[in-house]
C-alpha positions in Angstrom: -25.6 -12.8 -13.5 -23.9 -10.7 -10.9 -25.6 -7.5 -9.7 -23.5 -4.4 -10.0 -23.9 -1.7 -7.4 -22.2 1.7 -7.1 -19.5 1.9 -4.5 -21.6 4.6 -2.6 -24.1 1.9 -1.6 -21.5 -0.2 0.0 -20.0 2.8 1.7 -23.3 3.9 3.2 -23.1 1.7 6.2 -19.7 3.3 7.1 -21.4 6.7 7.6 -23.6 5.2 10.3 -20.6 3.8 12.0 -18.4 6.9 11.8 -16.6 5.6 8.8 -15.6 7.2 5.5 -16.3 10.9 5.3 -17.0 10.4 1.6 -16.1 13.8 1.3 20.4 -5.1 -9.8 18.2 -5.2 -7.2 15.6 -8.0 -7.5 12.1 -7.3 -8.3 9.3 -7.3 -5.7 10.0 -10.0 -3.1 7.7 -13.0 -2.9 7.0 -13.8 0.7 6.3 -17.5 1.5 3.1 -17.9 3.5 2.9 -20.4 6.4 0.4 -23.1 5.8 -2.3 -21.9 8.1 -6.1 -21.8 7.7 -7.6 -19.0 5.7 -8.2 -15.7 7.5 -11.5 -13.9 8.1 -12.2 -10.3 9.0 -12.2 -9.4 12.7 -12.2 -5.7 13.2 -14.8 -3.2 14.3 -16.0 0.4 14.0 -15.0 1.2 17.6 -11.7 0.4 19.1 -11.8 -2.7 21.2 -15.0 -4.2 19.7 -15.2 -6.8 17.0 -16.1 -5.4 13.5 -19.1 -7.2 12.0 -17.9 -8.9 8.7 -19.0 -7.4 5.4 -21.1 -10.0 3.7 -19.7 -11.3 0.4 -22.3 -10.0 -2.0 -22.9 -8.0 -5.2 -19.9 -6.9 -7.2 -19.2 -3.2 -7.1 -19.0 -1.5 -10.4 -15.4 -0.2 -10.2 -14.2 2.8 -12.2 -12.0 2.2 -15.2 -8.4 3.1 -15.1 -7.9 6.8 -15.0 -4.5 8.3 -15.7 -2.9 10.8 -13.4 -1.1 13.6 -15.2 2.7 13.2 -14.7 4.6 16.5 -14.6 7.9 16.6 -16.6 9.9 16.8 -13.4 8.4 13.7 -12.0 8.8 11.8 -15.3 12.5 12.8 -15.2 12.9 11.0 -11.9 11.4 7.8 -13.4 13.6 8.1 -16.5 16.8 8.7 -14.5 19.6 6.8 -16.3 20.9 5.2 -13.0 17.7 3.3 -12.3 18.2 -0.4 -12.4 17.0 -2.3 -15.5 15.1 -4.8 -13.4 13.1 -1.9 -11.9 12.3 -0.5 -15.3 10.8 -3.9 -16.3 8.3 -3.4 -13.5 7.3 0.1 -14.4 4.7 -0.8 -17.0 2.7 -2.6 -14.3 3.5 -0.3 -11.4 3.0 3.2 -13.0 5.7 4.9 -10.9 5.3 8.3 -12.5 1.6 8.3 -11.7 2.2 7.1 -8.2 4.7 9.9 -7.5 2.3 12.5 -9.1 -0.5 11.1 -6.9 1.6 11.4 -3.8 2.6 15.0 -4.6 5.9 14.8 -2.7 8.1 17.8 -2.7 11.9 18.2 -2.5 12.9 18.2 1.2 9.9 16.0 2.2 9.9 13.5 5.0 8.5 10.1 4.0 8.4 6.5 5.3 7.5 3.2 3.6 6.3 0.2 5.5 7.4 -3.1 4.1 10.1 -1.8 1.7 11.2 -5.2 0.7 13.9 -4.9 -1.9 13.2 -1.2 -2.2 11.6 -0.6 -5.7 9.2 2.0 -4.3 11.6 3.3 -1.6 14.0 4.4 -4.2 11.3 6.3 -6.1 10.3 8.1 -2.9 14.0 8.9 -2.2 14.4 10.4 -5.7 11.2 12.4 -5.2 12.2 14.1 -2.0 15.8 14.6 -3.1 19.0 15.0 -1.1 17.4 17.5 1.3 14.6 15.1 2.1 14.6 11.9 4.2 13.0 8.5 3.7 12.6 5.8 6.4 12.4 2.3 4.8 11.0 -0.3 7.2 11.2 -4.1 7.0 10.3 -6.6 9.7 12.4 -9.7 10.6 10.4 -12.0 8.4 10.8 -9.9 5.3 14.5 -9.4 6.0 15.0 -13.2 5.7 14.6 -12.6 2.0 15.4 -9.0 1.6 18.7 -8.6 3.3 20.9 -8.9 0.2 18.8 -6.9 -2.3 17.9 -4.3 0.3 21.5 -3.9 1.4 22.7 -3.7 -2.2 20.2 -1.0 -3.1 21.1 1.1 -0.1 24.6 1.5 -1.5 23.3 3.4 -4.5 23.8 7.2 -4.6 20.1 7.8 -5.0 19.6 6.1 -1.6 21.8 8.3 0.5 18.8 10.0 2.1 17.2 6.7 3.1 17.4 5.4 6.7 17.2 1.6 7.0 14.6 0.6 9.7 14.5 -3.0 11.0 11.4 -3.0 13.1 8.2 -5.0 13.4 4.9 -3.7 11.9 3.3 -3.2 15.3 5.7 -0.4 16.0 7.2 0.2 12.6 9.1 3.6 12.9 11.8 5.0 15.2 11.1 8.0 17.4 12.9 10.4 15.1 10.4 9.6 12.3 8.0 12.4 13.3 6.1 15.1 11.4 6.2 13.1 8.3 4.6 14.3 5.1 3.6 10.8 3.9 3.7 7.1 4.8 3.2 4.5 2.0 2.5 0.8 2.2 2.5 -0.7 -1.3 1.0 -4.2 -2.1 1.7 -5.4 1.4 -1.3 -4.5 3.6 -2.7 -8.0 2.9 0.5 -9.6 4.1 0.2 -7.9 7.5 -2.9 -9.9 8.1 -1.5 -13.4 7.7 1.7 -12.2 9.5 -0.5 -11.6 12.6 0.3 -7.9 12.8 -1.7 -5.9 15.2 -2.9 -3.5 12.6 -4.6 -1.2 15.1 -1.2 -0.5 16.6 0.5 -0.2 13.2 -2.0 2.3 11.9 -2.0 4.3 15.1 1.8 4.4 14.9 1.5 5.7 11.4 -1.0 8.3 12.5 1.2 9.5 15.3 4.2 9.8 12.9 2.5 12.1 10.5 2.2 15.9 10.7 -1.3 17.2 10.6 -2.4 17.1 7.0 0.1 14.3 6.3 -1.1 11.4 4.1 -1.1 7.6 4.6 -1.4 5.9 1.2 -2.3 2.2 1.0 -2.0 0.3 -2.3 -3.1 -3.3 -2.6 -4.6 -5.9 -4.9 -8.4 -5.9 -4.9 -10.3 -9.0 -3.6 -14.0 -9.5 -4.3 -16.3 -7.2 -2.3 -17.3 -8.6 1.1 -14.4 -11.1 1.2 -12.7 -9.2 4.1 -9.3 -10.9 4.6 -10.2 -14.4 3.5 -8.1 -14.2 0.3 -4.9 -12.7 1.8 -3.0 -16.0 1.7 -4.6 -17.7 -1.4 -4.8 -15.0 -4.1 -2.8 -12.3 -2.2 -5.7 -9.9 -2.3 -7.8 -8.0 0.3 -11.2 -6.3 0.3 -10.9 -2.6 -0.4 -13.8 -1.7 1.9 -12.3 -3.7 4.7 -9.0 -1.8 4.4 -10.8 1.5 4.4 -12.6 0.7 7.7 -9.5 -0.8 9.2 -7.4 2.3 8.6 -10.1 4.8 9.6 -10.2 3.2 13.1 -6.9 4.9 13.8 -8.4 8.4 13.3 -7.7 8.9 9.7 -10.1 10.5 7.2 -10.4 8.9 3.8 -9.5 11.8 1.5 -9.7 10.1 -1.9 -8.6 7.3 -4.2 -6.4 6.9 -7.3 -7.7 4.9 -10.2 -4.5 4.6 -12.2 -4.0 1.0 -11.2 -7.5 -0.1 -11.9 -8.4 -3.0 -14.3 -12.1 -3.6 -14.8 -11.3 -6.8 -16.6 -9.7 -8.4 -13.6 -11.9 -11.1 -12.1 -10.1 -10.7 -8.8 -10.1 -14.5 -8.4 -6.6 -15.3 -9.5 -3.3 -15.3 -7.6 -1.4 -12.2 -8.2 1.7 -13.2 -6.3 4.7 -12.5 -8.6 5.6 -16.1 -8.5 2.1 -17.3 -9.6 0.9 -14.4 -11.8 3.2 -15.1 -14.7 2.3 -12.9 -17.7 -0.6 -11.4 -15.8 1.8 -9.8 -13.3 1.1 -6.1 -13.0 -2.5 -6.4 -14.4 -4.5 -7.0 -11.3 -7.1 -4.5 -10.2 -5.4 -2.4 -7.5 -6.9 0.2 -5.2 -5.0 3.3 -4.1 -6.5 4.8 -0.9 -5.4 8.2 0.5 -6.0 8.9 4.2 -5.3 12.2 5.9 -4.4 12.9 9.5 -6.7 15.8 10.4 
């Protein structure tokens, strides 16, 4: 029988290391992964030093899914009649209204998305900040091998007029003019940056530098078993939540909370949630939503 421990017990070591302050456009792109060996964690509490791996151990008792109230104005964005039918098919598993409500974006806001892919989330961000706002949608060269056509087609839509296409690598993902941003989002792709060999310290520091003080960095990804670090990023397309938290805080961010609207306690976190492999289980994985703030 697995032992269940509260998340606070696993977060305790972070405090000692200066960690958490506790306080048609196609659907999502499927990225082929080169046949390399499985990855292991290799980061640390202090820049430049190796991070000791989190031992794979007891299963954390995760909270159940908790809905985020969706204001009528936000729901109207999701229900817009000009959204693509293929996007609507993803909504049940992606909870776009709750995501936008969690982000709290305002008209006129300045936002960026890393790893936009075909643009499902990017379009939602663009609708949220409206014509007076601006969204930078980044893809690297590898993603663009598969996203060029769908991304290009989506950018022709009227709802995307406030979106700037950014073709840059994740190590330096944003152009100089993307400054004083209100938010940066990376959705279901942080684990991919690991097997892509991205220098995540550089990526997260670039995000930190692009945000205004008080701006938020929101990371959404599929939950791997606790203590697994990055060893599942290429097999089941998942990553350890605690590993991501420590990884991002290294750049100077403060963990300011989490969203539970994509939680699924019934998920074993052992199956492959890649869209190509998930089949009918697509959109049912346990996913964490971490909010970090630039102090």
